Residue frames relative to the residue before (quaternion, step in Angstrom):
aa qw qx qy qz dx dy dz
X 1.0000 0.0000 0.0000 0.0000 0.00 0.00 0.00
X 0.3839 -0.7222 0.5333 0.2159 3.53 -1.01 0.87
X 0.3745 -0.7187 0.5407 0.2255 3.52 -0.91 0.91
X 0.1207 -0.7712 0.6223 0.0580 3.54 -0.94 0.98
X 0.4914 -0.6326 0.4881 0.3467 3.54 -1.00 0.63
X 0.6298 -0.5785 0.3740 0.3589 3.56 -1.12 0.72
X 0.6470 0.5516 -0.3285 0.4114 3.61 0.96 -0.72
X 0.6716 0.5010 -0.3142 0.4463 3.62 1.12 -0.45
X 0.4867 0.6435 -0.4492 0.3837 3.60 1.23 -0.09
X 0.5642 -0.6254 0.4088 0.3513 3.62 -0.97 0.74
X 0.7747 0.1448 -0.0817 0.6101 3.58 1.04 -0.71
X 0.3677 -0.7220 0.5393 0.2294 3.53 -0.87 0.87
X 0.2058 -0.8266 0.5175 0.0808 3.55 -0.01 1.32
X 0.5602 0.6268 -0.3907 0.3751 3.54 1.11 -0.57
X 0.6842 0.4897 -0.2888 0.4567 3.62 0.98 -0.85
X 0.7220 0.4731 -0.2514 0.4379 3.60 1.07 -0.61
X 0.5035 0.6925 -0.4189 0.3024 3.60 1.14 -0.23
X 0.7187 0.4396 -0.2595 0.4721 3.59 1.03 -0.64
X 0.6092 0.5680 -0.3514 0.4275 3.62 1.23 -0.22
X 0.5433 -0.6048 0.4544 0.3642 3.60 -1.12 0.59
X 0.5442 -0.6531 0.4362 0.2950 3.57 -1.17 0.66
X 0.6545 0.5266 -0.3311 0.4298 3.66 1.01 -0.65
X 0.4633 -0.6867 0.4969 0.2587 3.58 -1.29 0.45
X 0.6713 -0.4940 0.3771 0.4038 3.55 -1.34 0.14
X 0.2947 -0.7942 0.5115 0.1444 3.59 -0.20 1.32
X 0.6450 0.5385 -0.3250 0.4340 3.59 0.88 -0.89
X 0.6742 0.4856 -0.2894 0.4752 3.60 0.91 -0.89
X 0.6416 0.5303 -0.3149 0.4561 3.57 1.02 -0.82
X 0.6651 0.5034 -0.2979 0.4642 3.58 0.90 -0.95
X 0.6592 0.5022 -0.3226 0.4573 3.60 0.91 -0.82
X 0.6363 0.5139 -0.3340 0.4685 3.62 1.03 -0.70
X 0.6324 0.5226 -0.3262 0.4697 3.60 1.01 -0.78
X 0.6558 0.5110 -0.3127 0.4594 3.60 0.93 -0.85
X 0.6431 0.5132 -0.3217 0.4685 3.58 0.95 -0.84
X 0.6545 0.5035 -0.3125 0.4696 3.60 0.90 -0.87
X 0.6260 0.5492 -0.3334 0.4420 3.58 1.01 -0.81
X 0.6634 0.5107 -0.3101 0.4505 3.60 0.92 -0.84
X 0.6834 0.4596 -0.2922 0.4862 3.59 1.13 -0.53
X 0.7104 0.4766 -0.2623 0.4465 3.59 0.95 -0.84
X 0.6509 0.5605 -0.3330 0.3891 3.62 0.82 -0.93
X 0.6696 0.4845 -0.3479 0.4426 3.70 0.75 -0.79
X 0.6544 0.5015 -0.3254 0.4630 3.60 0.97 -0.76
X 0.6400 0.5209 -0.3208 0.4649 3.56 1.01 -0.78
X 0.6750 0.4938 -0.3020 0.4575 3.58 0.88 -0.90
X 0.6817 0.4800 -0.3101 0.4568 3.59 0.89 -0.83
X 0.6645 0.4895 -0.3227 0.4633 3.59 1.03 -0.62
X 0.6582 0.5055 -0.3148 0.4606 3.60 1.19 -0.42
X 0.5287 0.6223 -0.4233 0.3926 3.59 1.22 -0.10
X 0.1976 0.7824 -0.5608 0.1852 3.54 -0.16 1.27
X 0.2205 -0.7195 0.6405 0.1530 3.48 -1.36 0.37
X 0.5604 -0.6270 0.4244 0.3358 3.56 -0.96 0.85
X 0.5280 -0.6014 0.5024 0.3273 3.53 -1.25 0.60
X 0.6778 0.4778 -0.3669 0.4215 3.57 -1.04 0.78
X 0.7754 -0.3096 0.2630 0.4834 3.51 -1.32 -0.42
X 0.2526 -0.7404 0.6036 0.1538 3.55 -0.91 0.95
X 0.3404 -0.7708 0.5102 0.1724 3.53 -0.41 1.28
X 0.6766 -0.5077 0.3550 0.3980 3.55 -1.24 0.50
X 0.6875 0.4926 -0.2947 0.4447 3.58 0.95 -0.84
X 0.6837 0.4463 -0.2877 0.5007 3.61 1.25 -0.23
X 0.4241 0.7225 -0.4531 0.3046 3.57 1.29 -0.05
X 0.6069 0.5678 -0.3539 0.4289 3.59 1.05 -0.71
X 0.6196 0.5397 -0.3408 0.4568 3.59 1.04 -0.74
X 0.6094 0.5559 -0.3385 0.4529 3.55 1.08 -0.73
X 0.6752 0.4938 -0.2835 0.4689 3.58 0.94 -0.91
X 0.6919 0.4890 -0.2765 0.4536 3.60 1.14 -0.51
X 0.4297 0.6721 -0.4885 0.3536 3.60 1.21 0.06
X 0.5642 -0.6343 0.4052 0.3393 3.59 -0.89 0.91
X 0.6922 0.4737 -0.2993 0.4548 3.60 0.77 -0.97
X 0.6497 0.5194 -0.3204 0.4532 3.59 1.04 -0.74
X 0.7077 0.4720 -0.2824 0.4434 3.58 0.71 -1.05
X 0.6197 0.5470 -0.3494 0.4412 3.60 1.04 -0.69
X 0.7038 0.4375 -0.2632 0.4941 3.63 0.86 -0.93
X 0.6255 0.5523 -0.3302 0.4413 3.58 1.00 -0.84
X 0.7227 0.4423 -0.2465 0.4705 3.58 0.79 -1.02
X 0.6916 0.4860 -0.2753 0.4578 3.58 1.14 -0.56
X 0.6487 0.5310 -0.3137 0.4460 3.61 1.25 -0.13
X 0.0420 -0.7503 0.6596 0.0171 3.52 -1.07 0.89
X 0.4463 -0.6960 0.4826 0.2889 3.62 -0.62 1.05
X 0.3511 -0.7625 0.5124 0.1811 3.57 -0.94 0.94
X 0.7455 0.2857 -0.1712 0.5773 3.56 1.17 -0.53
X 0.3875 -0.7166 0.5299 0.2356 3.54 -0.89 0.89
X 0.1781 -0.7644 0.6127 0.0923 3.54 -0.76 1.06
X 0.2446 0.7818 -0.5311 0.2166 3.54 -0.07 1.27
X 0.7108 0.4616 -0.3246 0.4199 3.56 -1.29 -0.17
X 0.8458 -0.0945 0.0978 0.5158 3.54 -0.99 -0.92
X 0.6333 0.5406 -0.3385 0.4383 3.58 0.98 -0.79
X 0.6595 0.4971 -0.3108 0.4705 3.58 0.87 -0.90
X 0.6506 0.5096 -0.3149 0.4668 3.58 0.98 -0.83
X 0.6367 0.5155 -0.3243 0.4729 3.60 0.99 -0.80
X 0.6574 0.5030 -0.3122 0.4662 3.58 0.96 -0.81
X 0.6459 0.5164 -0.3227 0.4604 3.58 1.02 -0.73
X 0.7020 0.4211 -0.2540 0.5151 3.59 1.22 -0.45
X 0.5933 0.5842 -0.3469 0.4317 3.59 1.27 0.17
X 0.2970 -0.6812 0.6287 0.2290 3.47 -1.44 0.16
X 0.1944 -0.7799 0.5876 0.0929 3.54 -1.17 0.59
X 0.1267 -0.7560 0.6394 0.0595 3.55 -0.80 1.07
X 0.0607 -0.8234 0.5630 -0.0372 3.54 -0.51 1.24
X 0.0900 -0.7648 0.6376 0.0197 3.54 -0.87 1.08
X 0.0894 0.8070 -0.5696 0.1282 3.55 -0.66 1.14
X 0.1918 -0.7452 0.6189 0.1577 3.53 -1.35 0.16
X 0.4413 -0.7019 0.4839 0.2802 3.58 -0.76 0.96
X 0.6403 0.5205 -0.3041 0.4760 3.57 1.27 -0.35
X 0.6217 0.6051 -0.3054 0.3926 3.60 1.27 -0.42
X 0.4820 -0.6920 0.4678 0.2644 3.58 -0.79 1.08
X 0.6744 0.4916 -0.3062 0.4580 3.61 0.86 -0.90
X 0.5966 0.5468 -0.3567 0.4668 3.58 1.07 -0.68
X 0.6907 0.4882 -0.2801 0.4539 3.56 0.86 -0.97
X 0.6648 0.5076 -0.3031 0.4566 3.59 1.11 -0.61
X 0.8473 0.2803 -0.0893 0.4421 3.58 0.70 -1.09
X 0.6008 0.5959 -0.3770 0.3766 3.61 1.03 -0.57
X 0.6307 0.5149 -0.3664 0.4504 3.65 0.90 -0.67
X 0.6265 0.5348 -0.3345 0.4578 3.60 1.07 -0.70
X 0.6321 0.5311 -0.3282 0.4590 3.57 1.00 -0.82
X 0.6828 0.4787 -0.2874 0.4713 3.57 0.89 -0.93
X 0.6242 0.5276 -0.3427 0.4632 3.59 1.02 -0.73
X 0.6313 0.5346 -0.3213 0.4610 3.57 1.03 -0.82
X 0.6726 0.4807 -0.2933 0.4802 3.59 0.88 -0.92
X 0.6609 0.5070 -0.3096 0.4586 3.57 0.93 -0.86
X 0.6396 0.5330 -0.3346 0.4414 3.60 1.02 -0.72
X 0.7101 0.3956 -0.2458 0.5281 3.59 1.24 -0.41
X 0.4474 -0.7202 0.4234 0.3193 3.59 1.30 0.24
X 0.2787 0.7452 -0.5471 0.2604 3.56 0.93 0.89
X 0.4939 -0.7061 0.4399 0.2530 3.53 -0.82 1.09
X 0.5234 -0.6253 0.4872 0.3124 3.56 -1.12 0.74
X 0.5482 0.6192 -0.3907 0.4042 3.59 1.23 -0.39
X 0.6444 0.5246 -0.3181 0.4564 3.59 1.19 -0.41
X 0.6656 0.4919 -0.2822 0.4852 3.58 1.30 -0.20
X 0.0928 -0.7365 0.6677 0.0570 3.54 -0.98 0.95
X 0.0794 -0.8380 0.5389 -0.0328 3.54 -0.45 1.27
X 0.0761 -0.7895 0.6089 0.0074 3.55 -0.84 1.07
X 0.2196 -0.7291 0.6330 0.1395 3.54 -1.02 0.88
X 0.2014 -0.8158 0.5401 0.0463 3.55 -0.63 1.22
X 0.4805 -0.6620 0.4896 0.3019 3.58 -1.09 0.71
X 0.7100 -0.4956 0.3001 0.4002 3.59 -1.26 0.36
X 0.6964 0.4497 -0.2781 0.4851 3.60 1.07 -0.62
X 0.3638 -0.7619 0.4511 0.2893 3.57 1.37 -0.05
X 0.4399 0.6835 -0.4605 0.3566 3.56 0.98 0.92
X 0.7700 0.2439 -0.1429 0.5720 3.58 1.15 -0.52
X 0.5331 -0.2063 -0.8165 0.0804 1.62 -1.89 1.63
X 0.5199 -0.7258 0.3731 0.2522 3.54 -0.61 1.24
X 0.7124 0.4793 -0.2878 0.4241 3.62 0.61 -1.09
X 0.7033 0.4465 -0.3105 0.4577 3.66 0.69 -0.87
X 0.6243 0.5370 -0.3510 0.4458 3.60 0.98 -0.75
X 0.6811 0.4774 -0.2783 0.4803 3.56 0.94 -0.91
X 0.6767 0.5195 -0.3019 0.4256 3.60 0.83 -0.97
X 0.7747 0.3313 -0.1732 0.5100 3.58 1.00 -0.79
X 0.4399 -0.7329 0.4371 0.2798 3.60 1.26 0.17
X 0.2179 0.8065 -0.5183 0.1828 3.57 0.94 0.88
X 0.0251 -0.8023 0.5959 -0.0218 3.55 -0.78 1.11
X 0.7949 0.1875 -0.0743 0.5723 3.59 1.10 -0.69
X 0.2324 -0.7751 0.5760 0.1158 3.54 -1.18 0.64
X 0.5664 -0.2429 -0.7875 0.0002 1.47 -2.01 1.42
X 0.1730 -0.7249 0.6492 0.1523 3.54 -1.30 0.39
X 0.0865 -0.7743 0.6267 0.0110 3.53 -0.81 1.11
X 0.1249 -0.7964 0.5909 0.0323 3.57 -0.61 1.17
X 0.2174 -0.7761 0.5856 0.0865 3.55 -0.81 1.11
X 0.0175 -0.8063 0.5891 -0.0495 3.58 -0.69 1.13
X 0.0293 0.7731 -0.6325 0.0362 3.55 -0.95 0.96
X 0.8402 0.0158 -0.0678 0.5378 3.56 -0.89 1.01
X 0.7115 -0.4818 0.2481 0.4473 3.58 0.99 0.88
X 0.6552 0.4853 -0.3078 0.4904 3.60 1.27 0.01
X 0.4476 -0.6661 0.5214 0.2900 3.55 -1.05 0.75
X 0.2919 -0.7631 0.5591 0.1409 3.57 -0.77 1.11
X 0.7378 -0.3089 0.2353 0.5522 3.56 1.01 -0.81
X 0.3160 -0.7301 0.5762 0.1873 3.52 -1.39 -0.03
X 0.1758 -0.6776 0.6895 0.1861 3.45 -1.36 0.37
X 0.0747 -0.8168 0.5717 -0.0220 3.55 -0.58 1.23
X 0.8404 0.0545 -0.1419 0.5203 3.54 -0.76 1.20
X 0.7684 -0.2280 0.1941 0.5656 3.60 0.60 -1.08
X 0.5865 -0.5746 0.4195 0.3873 3.60 -1.15 0.46
X 0.5215 -0.6317 0.4739 0.3232 3.56 -1.16 0.62
X 0.7688 0.2083 -0.1097 0.5946 3.59 0.93 -0.94
X 0.6748 -0.3118 0.2626 0.6152 3.54 0.50 -1.27
X 0.6854 -0.4694 0.3384 0.4419 3.56 -1.22 0.34
X 0.6933 0.4907 -0.2786 0.4482 3.57 0.86 -1.01
X 0.6851 0.4873 -0.2933 0.4552 3.60 0.86 -0.94
X 0.6482 0.5201 -0.3250 0.4513 3.58 0.93 -0.84
X 0.6591 0.4906 -0.3107 0.4778 3.59 0.95 -0.84
X 0.6303 0.5371 -0.3306 0.4526 3.60 0.97 -0.83
X 0.6833 0.4797 -0.2852 0.4709 3.59 0.88 -0.92
X 0.6139 0.5671 -0.3396 0.4315 3.56 1.06 -0.76
X 0.7653 0.3708 -0.1801 0.4943 3.56 0.91 -0.94
X 0.4671 0.7182 -0.4273 0.2888 3.62 1.21 -0.24
X 0.7214 0.4598 -0.2531 0.4518 3.60 1.01 -0.71
X 0.4910 0.6583 -0.4439 0.3585 3.58 1.23 -0.04
X 0.3437 -0.7115 0.5709 0.2229 3.55 -1.03 0.80
X 0.4779 -0.6616 0.5011 0.2877 3.51 -1.04 0.80
X 0.4929 -0.6216 0.5159 0.3233 3.54 -1.13 0.69
X 0.2633 -0.7561 0.5756 0.1663 3.57 -0.89 0.88
X 0.2836 -0.7516 0.5751 0.1544 3.50 -1.03 0.87
X 0.4377 -0.7056 0.4959 0.2544 3.56 -1.01 0.80
């Protein structure tokens, strides 16, 4: 065997012989805890999903509890007051909403729409909400029946007639677009 000087060894074993073999447990545990605080929030937010298809009334609360929804909802204050005849027309309307939890425009504008309706005390019973898959194929029948191509699509219906739609995003603002949509409606006259 050829003698090699100690300095040419890849690891200087001489310095390590007197040290304990185990590692610093306290430092290891603190690193694990720090990593946990960074990983868990991302995992929880990515697990917040809603089933594809019709969102039943009893599942509407889960929708309001999505992180992206509650953040935009709570941060929005309507800029235009929807009152008088417009508010009354909205209270007599139905809303068919097609959205995708994966869709950027849905995340931007749908919470504002719901905040607007909630500010006017419009019942959730007037809202039919569909969560659509990424390929926009499911739920098949409603997508086909209403000609849905872009998300979100909010269809406004009064007295069985479609008043208008907001597709992807409002043209002006949520409030202005809704006001313009209903501006041409004639008031029912009472005898």
